[in-house]
C-alpha positions, 0 to 999 in steps of 0.5 A: 837848809841842808838840801839847798844849794849855797855857793862855796858850802857843801853838805857833810854828816856830823861825826857824833849823831850823823845828822846832815849839816852845811860845812859852814855850821860844822865845828871841830871838837877837841877830839878831832871830829866835825860835829853839828853846833848841838854835839859841839863840847869844849875841851875839859880844862884839866887837859891843859893842866900839867904838873911841875916835873919833879926834881928827883935827885940829891942837891949835891953829891960827893965824888966817887973816888976814894982816897984811902985815908978815911977814919972811922970814929969807934967807941970802945966799951971802956968809954961807952960802957957797952959790952958783948953782954949788954948789947944783946937784945935779950930780956934782963941782959940788954942795956938801954942805949947798948942793945941792938935789936935782934942780936942774940949771940947765945951768950949765957947770963952774966950770973952763970959765968964766974970772973975767970971764965971766958965765953966764945963769942957767937958760938951756938950749942957751946958748953960753958963751965960753971964752977959750982955746978959742972957743965951746962949745955946751951941749945 
């Protein structure tokens, strides 16, 4: 049939297999190729599937202007019972609810200080006087 002359029809080659067919038999495939009926295939259904666009963002925002009147609720150690000592994440010193993970300000244990001694906060390699034993150096 491909070698016969049909008025208004012409020959072409299949873009997939190269076989000679009449233009009236050719079908356009999903990828744009003109193919014979044996090589034609429908477009995959998932090519038409599109996911919904995500709504990325927060539902509401605040303005970026600062009024200068911000207040902060700071709880004092007198009301919470947390002190510099029991906020440390050191075994035997830290108290549940007060301890902060990773915090170690190199303070000696409570037993090492008497009630009238003071310890500088956050200073490593400091010496602290102990009334009964002299001076202890912490490294």
